[in-house]
N, C-alpha and C positions, 0 to 999 in steps of 0.2 A: 087848866090845860094849855099847852103851847103846841102849836103845829109848826113844824120846821120843814122848809123845802130848799134843798141845795140846787145850785146850778153852776155852770161854768166849766165843768170838767171836759176832758177831751184827750186827743192824741197830740203830743208835742215832741219835738226832737230834744235831745239832751242839750242843755244850755239855754233852752227857751223859757218862756214865762206863761203863766196862767193866773187868772184871778177867779177864785170861787166866791160865790155869794150864797148866803143863807137867809131867806126871808121868813120872818116869824109872824104868827098871828095867834090870837087868843089872849092869854094872860099878858099883862103889861110887859113888853119886851125890856124896858129899862129897869125892871126889877130883877132881871136874870143875869147871872154871870154866864158867859158863853164860852164854849170850847170847840176846837176842831180836833178830830181824831182820824186815824186811817187804819185800814186793814188790808194787808196784802194776802194773796192766796196762800193758805197753809200756815198763816201766822196769826198771832193774837192781835186784837185791836190795840193800837198804841196812841199815846198822847202826842199831839202836834203843837198846839198853842191854846192859850186861854186868855180871856180879857174880862175885866171886872165890869160891873154895872155902868160905871161912869166912864170906863175906858182908861182910868188912871193907873191901873195895875195890869201888867201883861207878863206872861211867862211863856217860854218856848222850850221844846225839846232840844237837846244839844245837837241833834242831827239836822235841824233846820235853822238853827240860830244863825243870823246873818244873811239868810237867803229868803226866808218867809217873813211876812208881816201880817199880823192880825189887826183888824180895826173894826169899828162899829159906827153905825149912824142910827141913833135912837129915834130920830125924827122919821126915818124910813123903815124902822123895825128890821134892820138888816145888819148882819155881821159878814165881814169879808176875810178872805185869806189870799193875799198877794204872794205868789210863788215865783221866785226868780232862780236862775241858774239851776234849773231842774236836772235831776240825775235819774238814771234808770231805776235806782233803788227807791225813788219816790213814787213809783208805780203802785197804786192801791185804790181802793174805794175810800173816798173821803166823806166823813160824816160831821155834821155840826150837832151840837148838843147844848141844852140849856139846863142851868142849875139855879134853883130859886131859894134855897134855904141857908146858904153859908155866907158868912161875912167875907171870907177870903176865897180867892180862886184856887182851884185844885186841878191836879193832873190825873186824878183817879176817876176812871170812867164810871165806876159804881156810884159815885157821888152825883152824877148827872141824872136829871129826872126825865128829860124829854130828848128824843133823837129824831133826826131826819132820816130819809130813806137812803141817802148816800149818792155820791156822784163819782163816776170812774175817771181816774187820771192815769193815763198811760204815757210813759216817757220812753221814747225809742233811742237806742244808742247809735 
């Protein structure tokens, strides 16, 4: 089992920045690939970014590429999502997720085994 707790969400003006954190406990964090997803009201959950166990492999959704940065600190059991140049369309509940069984990172939410409770990000225009 892996327990995930997100933090760092809030209200920010368009063009601003936020950094989300996801603290993990339970199963060895370094054995999990990690992902960030988001869900806006009335929409399906969508992939944002993912990072491999070592941090050596990273992928982003096209909508956030160049603006968001995912990183992890295995010593602190934490994954981060640095969000810059935020837009109103980035408004959503952001979730972190852990995946323990694949060799490569994935964009598919169904492949992730553990999820946090989510943190709200609201970007005002």
